[in-house]
C-alpha positions, 0 to 999 in steps of 0.5 A: 111775883111770878106770872104763870102761862098755861096752853090750855088742851083737851088732855094736856096743860103746858105751863111756863112761868117769868121770873121772879122780876117778870122779864123772862119766860121758861118752859116748865112742865107738861100737865097730862090727864086721861080724859078732857073732863078730869080736872081734879088732878091738873088744878091740883097740880096747877095750886101746887105750882102757884104756891112753890113759885108764888105766882100772883096771875095767870096768863091763859091761850085763848084759841080763837077762830082764825077769823075771831070768831069763839069756837068749841075750843075758847068756849071750853077755855072760858069754862077752864078760866072759871075754874081756875079763878074759883081754885087758885083765888089769882086773876086769870087773863085771856091771851090769844094763843093763834098759831103758837102751836105751830110756833113752837113745833117750828121751833122744835124743828129748829133745835133739831128735836125728833119728832117722836120727842116733840109732843114732850115739850110743845105746850110748855113751849107753847104755854111760854110764847103765848107769856111772852106775847102777853108781856111783849104787849106791855100788859102788866098782869093786875093793872089790866085796862 
């Protein structure tokens, strides 16, 4: 089964997936919404992706502050985690995502993607980095310590 990585933001959710064996990670798409609290269509689209790609578990970026404290964004992410688990019926694992968006932006710069085009890709690339970081830690979804 595949693993899905998510970069949850106030108006976007970046989505990335592993291959069926869990060896490689590919950015998939960026889901947008008009306001932070309008999650119905976002959750419906994530449900479609889980079904279409046979996703077994979900890694959700957890935006801790640089001093390891839990700020407003991290609290909203915890609330989103609960909604995801309820709607999708899959385990959702929080993964430290500090600096992944900065790394994604730097990566896009290195690929000479114009600044005006980066917004289309930055969230899904950040989701891929979150998922890669999780997998690089040697953790297997469903077999948490």
